[in-house]
C-alpha positions as a Markdown table, in Angstrom:
| # | Residue | x | y | z |
|---|---|---|---|---|
| 1 | Met | 108.7 | 50.3 | 101.1 |
| 2 | Thr | 108.0 | 46.8 | 100.1 |
| 3 | Ala | 104.5 | 47.0 | 98.8 |
| 4 | His | 104.2 | 43.4 | 97.8 |
| 5 | Glu | 104.1 | 42.6 | 101.5 |
| 6 | Thr | 101.3 | 45.0 | 102.4 |
| 7 | Pro | 97.5 | 44.6 | 101.7 |
| 8 | Leu | 96.2 | 45.9 | 98.4 |
| 9 | Asp | 93.5 | 48.4 | 99.4 |
| 10 | Ser | 92.6 | 51.9 | 98.4 |
| 11 | Asp | 95.3 | 53.4 | 100.6 |
| 12 | Ser | 98.0 | 51.2 | 99.0 |
| 13 | Pro | 100.5 | 53.2 | 96.9 |
| 14 | Leu | 99.9 | 50.5 | 94.2 |
| 15 | Thr | 96.4 | 51.9 | 93.5 |
| 16 | Leu | 95.5 | 55.2 | 91.8 |
| 17 | Pro | 94.0 | 56.6 | 95.0 |
| 18 | Gly | 97.1 | 55.8 | 96.9 |
| 19 | Phe | 99.4 | 57.2 | 94.2 |
| 20 | Phe | 97.4 | 60.5 | 94.0 |
| 21 | Ser | 97.2 | 60.7 | 97.8 |
| 22 | Ala | 101.0 | 60.6 | 98.0 |
| 23 | Leu | 101.2 | 63.1 | 95.1 |
| 24 | Ala | 98.9 | 65.5 | 97.0 |
| 25 | Asp | 101.4 | 65.3 | 99.9 |
| 26 | Gly | 104.2 | 66.3 | 97.5 |
| 27 | Glu | 105.6 | 62.8 | 97.1 |
| 28 | Leu | 106.0 | 61.1 | 93.6 |
| 29 | Leu | 106.0 | 57.3 | 94.2 |
| 30 | Gly | 106.7 | 54.7 | 91.6 |
| 31 | Gly | 106.7 | 51.0 | 91.6 |
| 32 | Val | 109.9 | 49.2 | 90.9 |
| 33 | Cys | 109.8 | 45.6 | 89.9 |
| 34 | Ala | 112.0 | 43.4 | 92.1 |
| 35 | Glu | 112.2 | 40.9 | 89.2 |
| 36 | Cys | 113.4 | 43.1 | 86.3 |
| 37 | Gly | 113.9 | 46.7 | 87.7 |
| 38 | Glu | 111.2 | 48.3 | 85.5 |
| 39 | Val | 109.9 | 51.6 | 87.0 |
| 40 | Leu | 106.0 | 51.7 | 87.0 |
| 41 | Leu | 104.2 | 55.0 | 87.0 |
| 42 | Pro | 101.7 | 55.1 | 88.5 |
| 43 | Pro | 102.6 | 52.1 | 90.6 |
| 44 | Arg | 100.6 | 48.9 | 90.1 |
| 45 | Pro | 100.5 | 45.5 | 91.6 |
| 46 | Ser | 102.2 | 43.7 | 88.7 |
| 47 | Cys | 104.9 | 44.6 | 86.3 |
| 48 | Tyr | 103.9 | 45.3 | 82.7 |
| 49 | Ala | 107.4 | 44.4 | 81.4 |
| 50 | Cys | 107.8 | 40.9 | 82.9 |
| 51 | Gly | 104.6 | 40.1 | 84.8 |
| 52 | Gly | 106.4 | 40.0 | 88.1 |
| 53 | Arg | 104.3 | 40.6 | 91.2 |
| 54 | Arg | 107.0 | 41.7 | 93.6 |
| 55 | Ile | 106.7 | 45.4 | 93.3 |
| 56 | Asp | 108.6 | 47.8 | 95.7 |
| 57 | Val | 107.4 | 51.4 | 96.0 |
| 58 | Glu | 110.1 | 54.0 | 95.9 |
| 59 | Ala | 110.2 | 57.8 | 95.7 |
| 60 | Gln | 110.8 | 59.0 | 92.2 |
| 61 | Pro | 112.6 | 62.2 | 91.0 |
| 62 | Lys | 110.3 | 64.9 | 89.8 |
| 63 | Thr | 112.7 | 65.9 | 86.9 |
| 64 | Gly | 113.1 | 64.3 | 83.5 |
| 65 | Leu | 113.0 | 64.8 | 79.8 |
| 66 | Ile | 110.2 | 65.0 | 77.3 |
| 67 | Phe | 110.0 | 61.7 | 75.6 |
| 68 | Ser | 107.0 | 62.5 | 73.4 |
| 69 | Tyr | 104.4 | 65.2 | 73.3 |
| 70 | Thr | 101.3 | 66.5 | 71.5 |
| 71 | Ala | 98.7 | 69.3 | 71.6 |
| 72 | Val | 95.1 | 68.6 | 72.5 |
| 73 | His | 93.1 | 70.8 | 70.1 |
| 74 | Thr | 89.7 | 69.3 | 70.9 |
| 75 | Pro | 89.5 | 68.8 | 74.6 |
| 76 | Pro | 86.7 | 67.1 | 76.5 |
| 77 | Pro | 83.8 | 69.5 | 77.1 |
| 78 | Ala | 84.8 | 70.3 | 80.7 |
| 79 | Phe | 88.2 | 71.5 | 79.4 |
| 80 | Glu | 87.1 | 73.4 | 76.3 |
| 81 | Ser | 88.1 | 76.7 | 77.6 |
| 82 | Glu | 91.7 | 75.4 | 78.2 |
| 83 | Gly | 92.4 | 74.1 | 74.7 |
| 84 | Pro | 94.6 | 73.8 | 73.0 |
| 85 | Tyr | 97.1 | 72.5 | 75.6 |
| 86 | Thr | 100.2 | 70.4 | 75.6 |
| 87 | Ile | 100.5 | 66.9 | 77.1 |
| 88 | Ala | 103.7 | 64.8 | 77.2 |
| 89 | Val | 105.1 | 61.5 | 78.2 |
| 90 | Val | 108.1 | 62.4 | 80.4 |
| 91 | Glu | 110.9 | 60.0 | 81.1 |
| 92 | Leu | 111.9 | 60.8 | 84.6 |
| 93 | Asp | 115.5 | 60.7 | 85.7 |
| 94 | Ser | 114.8 | 57.2 | 87.2 |
| 95 | Gly | 113.8 | 55.8 | 83.8 |
| 96 | Gly | 110.1 | 55.6 | 84.6 |
| 97 | Arg | 107.6 | 57.4 | 82.3 |
| 98 | Leu | 104.7 | 59.5 | 83.3 |
| 99 | Leu | 102.0 | 61.2 | 81.2 |
| 100 | Gly | 101.0 | 64.8 | 82.1 |
| 101 | Arg | 100.2 | 68.3 | 81.0 |
| 102 | Val | 103.0 | 70.6 | 80.2 |
| 103 | Asn | 102.6 | 74.2 | 81.3 |
| 104 | Ala | 104.0 | 75.6 | 78.0 |
| 105 | Glu | 102.8 | 76.3 | 74.5 |
| 106 | Tyr | 103.3 | 73.4 | 72.0 |
| 107 | Asp | 105.8 | 75.4 | 70.0 |
| 108 | Asp | 108.0 | 75.9 | 73.0 |
| 109 | Val | 108.3 | 72.2 | 73.7 |
| 110 | Glu | 110.6 | 69.7 | 72.0 |
| 111 | Ile | 111.7 | 66.1 | 72.5 |
| 112 | Gly | 114.5 | 66.2 | 75.1 |
| 113 | Ser | 113.2 | 69.4 | 76.8 |
| 114 | Arg | 114.0 | 69.2 | 80.5 |
| 115 | Val | 111.0 | 69.4 | 82.9 |
| 116 | Arg | 110.0 | 69.3 | 86.5 |
| 117 | Leu | 106.8 | 68.0 | 88.0 |
| 118 | His | 104.6 | 70.2 | 90.1 |
| 119 | Thr | 101.1 | 69.9 | 91.5 |
| 120 | Arg | 98.6 | 72.6 | 91.5 |
| 121 | Glu | 95.1 | 73.5 | 92.6 |
| 122 | Leu | 92.3 | 72.3 | 90.4 |
| 123 | Thr | 90.4 | 74.9 | 88.3 |
| 124 | Ala | 86.7 | 75.3 | 88.8 |
| 125 | Asp | 86.0 | 73.1 | 85.8 |
| 126 | Glu | 88.4 | 70.4 | 87.0 |
| 127 | Arg | 87.0 | 70.6 | 90.5 |
| 128 | Ser | 83.4 | 70.0 | 89.1 |
| 129 | Ile | 84.7 | 66.9 | 87.2 |
| 130 | Ala | 86.5 | 65.6 | 90.3 |
| 131 | Ile | 83.3 | 66.0 | 92.4 |
| 132 | Glu | 81.2 | 64.3 | 89.7 |
| 133 | Tyr | 83.5 | 61.3 | 89.7 |
| 134 | Glu | 84.2 | 61.5 | 93.5 |
| 135 | Leu | 87.9 | 62.0 | 92.9 |
| 136 | Glu | 90.1 | 64.0 | 95.2 |
| 137 | Trp | 93.2 | 63.9 | 93.0 |
| 138 | Pro | 95.6 | 66.8 | 92.6 |
| 139 | Met | 96.5 | 68.1 | 89.1 |
| 140 | His | 100.1 | 67.4 | 88.2 |
| 141 | Val | 101.8 | 69.5 | 85.5 |
| 142 | Phe | 105.3 | 69.7 | 84.1 |
| 143 | Glu | 107.1 | 73.0 | 83.9 |
| 144 | Leu | 110.0 | 73.5 | 81.5 |
| 145 | Gly | 113.4 | 73.6 | 83.1 |
| 146 | Asp | 114.7 | 72.2 | 86.4 |
| 147 | Gly | 113.1 | 74.9 | 88.5 |
């Protein structure tokens, strides 16, 4: 899909609502800069590597490796009951990087761990936050392994 030829509105895959709408349908979309090849996750209208504005939207693999990770010991109030939890920057097999929660204990994760992206239903706390901010985004999490 050549996104730079389509209008930029809330349904566009180059916006967060468009990105999360596709994710809710099970599709992980990334922007790919036509100028330099940089993979942009979530997609956006211009490239953060070269500034190019010709961005194509392409399906991305849901597998990759942990690039960096940390534990959140003091979560925001709505997530207090879920702490501590692990979050990571995952380098997908396409080279793009995506931040997300890892459904594993911090001590079970290491740089280079293989993961797969899944979406899940929001918890009651997450749902109340989504309603408060008028968001209808799915929760994405990484599971250890390829499965």
